[in-house]
C-alpha positions as CSV (number, residue, x, y, z in Angstrom):
1,X,14.5,87.9,-28.6
2,X,16.8,88.8,-25.8
3,X,20.3,90.1,-26.3
4,X,21.6,86.9,-24.8
5,X,19.6,84.8,-27.4
6,X,20.9,87.0,-30.2
7,X,24.4,86.6,-29.0
8,X,24.1,82.8,-28.8
9,X,22.5,82.7,-32.3
10,X,25.3,84.8,-33.7
11,X,28.0,82.6,-32.0
12,X,26.3,79.5,-33.4
13,X,26.1,81.0,-36.9
14,X,29.8,82.0,-36.8
15,X,30.8,78.6,-35.6
16,X,28.9,76.8,-38.3
17,X,30.3,79.1,-41.0
18,X,33.8,78.5,-39.7
19,X,33.3,74.8,-39.5
20,X,32.0,74.7,-43.0
21,X,35.0,76.7,-44.3
22,X,37.3,74.2,-42.6
23,X,35.6,71.2,-44.2
24,X,35.8,73.0,-47.6
25,X,39.4,73.8,-47.0
26,X,40.3,70.2,-46.2
27,X,38.3,68.9,-49.2
28,X,39.9,71.3,-51.7
29,X,43.4,70.6,-50.3
30,X,42.9,67.0,-51.5
31,X,41.5,68.1,-54.9
32,X,38.1,66.7,-54.2
33,X,34.8,68.1,-55.4
34,X,31.7,67.9,-53.2
35,X,30.5,65.0,-55.3
36,X,33.8,63.2,-54.7
37,X,33.6,63.7,-51.0
38,X,30.0,62.5,-50.8
39,X,31.0,59.4,-52.8
40,X,33.8,58.6,-50.4
41,X,31.7,58.9,-47.2
42,X,30.5,55.8,-45.3
43,X,26.9,55.1,-46.3
44,X,24.8,57.2,-48.5
45,X,25.3,61.0,-48.3
46,X,23.9,63.6,-50.7
47,X,26.0,66.3,-52.2
48,X,23.5,69.0,-51.2
49,X,24.3,68.1,-47.6
50,X,28.0,68.8,-48.2
51,X,27.1,72.1,-49.7
52,X,24.9,73.0,-46.7
53,X,27.6,72.1,-44.3
54,X,30.3,74.1,-46.2
55,X,28.1,77.2,-46.3
56,X,27.2,77.0,-42.6
57,X,23.5,76.4,-43.3
58,X,23.3,73.2,-41.3
59,X,24.5,71.9,-38.0
60,X,26.1,68.5,-38.8
61,X,26.0,65.8,-36.2
62,X,29.2,64.4,-34.7
63,X,28.7,61.2,-36.7
64,X,28.4,63.2,-39.9
65,X,31.7,65.0,-39.0
66,X,33.2,61.6,-38.3
67,X,32.1,60.3,-41.7
68,X,33.6,63.4,-43.4
69,X,36.9,62.9,-41.5
70,X,37.0,59.3,-42.5
71,X,36.4,60.2,-46.2
72,X,39.1,62.8,-46.1
73,X,41.4,60.4,-44.3
74,X,42.1,62.9,-41.5
75,X,41.5,62.6,-37.7
76,X,38.2,64.0,-36.6
77,X,39.9,66.7,-34.5
78,X,41.5,68.0,-37.7
79,X,38.1,69.3,-38.8
80,X,37.8,71.2,-35.6
81,X,41.1,73.1,-35.9
82,X,39.8,76.5,-36.8
83,X,43.0,78.6,-36.3
84,X,44.4,77.3,-39.6
85,X,41.4,78.3,-41.7
86,X,41.4,82.0,-41.2
């Protein structure tokens, strides 16, 4: 793997971890468990997917992020504000 590929992978990993922490922060601020959040989401969504997103182990689609935002009753862009989650 080239150093550029390594850098891109590291950036992606850091972004996914930061995004996951933000989702977790917003969920916990509302006193919701992962089960609660999955239950509030449009359509069927498994709790293990919430866990994978929050731990940065998966790259959620924009539609999944939209569904999370709707369930949390926040604008989609609120999930992408990382400065507040440090």
